[in-house]
C-alpha positions as CSV (number, residue, x, y, z in Angstrom):
1,M,176.9,177.7,116.2
2,F,178.9,178.4,119.2
3,K,180.8,181.2,117.5
4,E,177.8,182.9,116.4
5,I,176.3,182.8,120.0
6,L,179.7,183.9,121.4
7,L,179.8,187.0,118.9
8,V,176.3,187.9,119.9
9,F,177.1,187.5,123.7
10,L,180.3,189.7,123.4
11,G,178.5,192.4,121.3
12,G,175.4,192.5,123.6
13,G,177.5,192.7,126.7
14,S,179.4,195.4,125.3
15,G,176.5,197.3,124.4
16,S,174.7,196.8,127.7
17,I,177.8,198.1,129.5
18,V,178.0,201.3,127.3
19,R,174.2,201.8,127.6
20,Y,174.6,201.7,131.3
21,L,177.7,204.0,131.5
22,L,176.2,206.4,129.3
23,S,172.9,206.6,131.3
24,Q,175.0,206.9,134.5
25,V,177.0,209.8,133.2
26,L,174.3,211.8,131.6
27,N,171.5,211.3,134.0
28,K,173.7,212.5,136.9
29,A,175.3,215.4,135.1
30,L,172.2,216.7,133.4
31,I,168.9,216.6,135.0
32,T,166.1,216.9,132.5
33,A,162.5,216.1,132.3
34,I,163.4,213.1,130.2
35,P,166.2,210.4,130.7
36,L,168.8,211.6,128.2
37,G,171.0,208.7,128.7
38,T,168.3,206.3,127.4
39,L,167.3,208.3,124.7
40,L,170.8,209.1,123.5
41,S,171.6,205.4,123.8
42,N,168.3,204.6,121.7
43,V,169.3,207.2,119.0
44,L,173.0,206.1,118.8
45,A,172.2,202.5,118.5
46,S,169.6,203.3,115.7
47,L,172.1,205.4,114.1
48,I,174.8,202.7,114.3
49,L,172.2,200.0,113.0
50,G,171.4,202.4,110.1
51,I,175.2,202.6,109.2
52,L,175.6,198.9,109.3
53,V,172.3,198.1,107.2
54,G,173.5,200.9,104.6
55,F,177.1,199.2,104.7
56,L,175.4,195.9,104.0
57,D,173.4,197.4,101.0
58,L,176.6,198.7,99.5
59,N,178.7,195.6,100.2
60,N,177.0,192.3,99.9
61,S,180.1,190.4,101.2
62,F,179.6,191.9,104.5
63,H,180.8,189.4,106.9
64,K,178.3,187.8,109.2
65,S,180.4,187.7,112.1
66,I,180.6,191.4,111.9
67,W,176.8,191.6,111.7
68,L,176.4,189.3,114.6
69,L,178.8,191.2,116.8
70,L,177.8,194.8,116.0
71,A,174.3,194.8,114.6
72,V,172.8,191.9,116.7
73,G,174.9,191.9,119.7
74,F,176.2,195.4,120.3
75,C,173.2,197.4,119.1
76,G,170.7,194.8,120.7
77,G,172.4,195.4,124.0
78,F,172.9,199.1,123.6
79,S,169.2,199.3,122.8
80,T,166.4,197.0,121.3
81,F,165.0,200.3,120.0
82,S,167.6,200.1,117.1
83,T,166.0,196.8,115.9
84,F,162.5,198.0,116.0
85,S,163.6,201.1,114.1
86,N,165.5,199.0,111.4
87,E,162.3,196.6,110.9
88,T,160.0,199.7,110.7
89,L,162.4,201.2,108.1
90,S,162.3,197.9,106.0
91,L,158.7,198.1,105.9
92,I,158.5,201.7,104.7
93,R,161.2,200.7,102.3
94,N,159.2,198.0,100.9
95,G,156.0,200.2,100.6
96,N,154.3,198.6,103.7
97,Y,153.2,202.0,105.0
98,F,150.2,200.5,107.0
99,Q,152.3,197.9,108.5
100,A,155.0,200.3,109.5
101,L,152.5,202.7,111.2
102,M,151.0,199.7,113.1
103,N,154.3,198.4,114.0
104,I,154.9,201.7,115.5
105,L,151.6,202.3,117.2
106,L,151.5,198.7,118.7
107,S,155.2,198.7,119.7
108,I,154.7,202.0,121.7
109,I,151.6,201.3,123.1
110,L,151.9,197.5,124.0
111,C,155.4,198.3,125.4
112,I,154.0,201.1,127.8
113,L,151.0,199.1,128.5
114,M,153.1,195.9,129.5
115,T,155.5,198.0,131.5
116,F,152.4,199.4,133.6
117,L,151.1,195.9,133.8
118,G,154.3,194.5,135.0
119,F,154.4,197.5,137.5
120,I,150.9,196.9,138.8
121,L,151.3,192.9,139.1
122,T,154.5,193.6,141.0
123,K,153.0,196.2,143.3
124,N,149.9,194.2,143.9
125,S,151.9,190.9,144.7
126,I,154.1,193.1,147.1
127,S,151.1,194.5,148.8
128,T,149.4,191.1,149.3
129,T,152.5,189.6,150.7
130,S,153.2,192.2,153.2
């Protein structure tokens, strides 16, 4: 169990560092209306996870350590959006179109609402303690 946790830890840390550096470079170099660093890390992590899932479909002997390091760890650290994308794709591949649509809508709407709620709660707690 320790080896598995260590693999996820190393992959996650690496993915987080790459996401941070990518965002720093792109967001400073290219001033746009959307955060390109975050968008690119989400898109690339989804692509990497898709490649890993495709490889897993082709090769049933895909080693669990590689999966933990790259898919769970690196892609998870690089972007949790990749996991969301893979789970939604699995629903679609299994013919669960309504569930896939609900997963998309609920994930986007609830995450934005929770981010807003966290912002409001923080703003209110800072305002009342000042």
